[in-house]
C-alpha angles and dihedrals in degrees: 000000000000119000093199113134117261134179089262094045109027094175134228096282094055090049089054091047096052091047089054089044091053089052096051095040089048088057092050094081091057092046092049092049090054090046093053090057088069107025140036119262097253091046090053091049093046095047093046092051096042095049090045091052093050092050095049094043089054091047091048093051092050093048096045096253106107119161089257086077091068111105108249101217101033105025107038098061089059093043091053093045094048092045092052100039103032101035116015098042099041093045092052094045096045097047090048094043094050089065091064108032133052113267089241090064089052087055092051090049091056090055089064089071095088092049090050092046095053098074091038091053090049090056104034107023107027094157089074092064127217101208123167091272093064094040092053092045093052093047091052091048091051092052088052092051090049090054092045095061093037130211091298089078089073099047119110121258130215092267121102088215097058092120093054090043088059091048090051092054092049090048089052090055090051090054092052091049094051091045091055092057093045090050091051092049096043118113116262112278137150107292095225090049092051093047095046091044094054093046091048091052091049093048091050089054099043107036096063090046091052093048092047096049104030104019127212111321115261091218141002112231110210099233095043091046093050090048090054091049092050092047091049095049104039114021093030112032102025091032092054091051094050090044092057093045094051097044095047093048105031106020140246096285094054089048090056091069084084088066087068095042098049097068091045092055090044089060093044091052089047092053095045100040101026097032093230121172116251113242117236093243092058094092094049090046092051091050092051091048092051091048091050093050091048093051092046094049099023094126094053092045093049091046091051091048091051092049090047 
């Protein structure tokens, strides 16, 4: 019997990978906020994508998986579509939107990804299954996330563009959801080549736009520059690589567990680094999130426990 990971049994390695992914993606909101203190939103998006693409292309070259290994007629159409829809568009929308809405709202927006993915999976990836167990689990998890960020996430900010900032965050989530389905349906190709190819496409689209609209930065503040470098290396480059690996081996629905983890880690980083007080509803929210994850992946969890 094969021990290869599947959507019903993702495997121990994929569980470790999405936990790590939840941590680094959870820190991305903090890094982006620091970056926006020194650079414009399109510059932050372009720098993050370009640096991430450079890192992954170098890694792909060293490991024998350069983007030249992508099949021209079958692979590149998917790479271009994923790069544009799942990286360029969400990055531009999210960096722009975070200027006008509270960061908590951005976290809530990312939790809509599983709900957007469900009907897409039903149409384009039916073998993954979306039975009532997964639907119920995701709904419970979404309720937990809503409690975690609290009603303040939906309060207006001082910006006159708060409505459009919210639309931008929701649009970013839609891009991630569509990208998950495209990645799952893409023809088999080396994972590093796929990740570096999608980031390269996104950088080619965003960097010229950033230079045209915001120009080359006049200075490079230390904290903002380090935040961009961190965001490029961990949430972008390493995150893209892990994302491809998990989706292609365990499926889009399993990948969406990170949508529950990211806001949790965002709060944890805020408490540890910014010394924020924990809201009373945090513990109830965490319990609901854990219950939602367990229901969604109960078969895989029970199988892992039996094997252990």
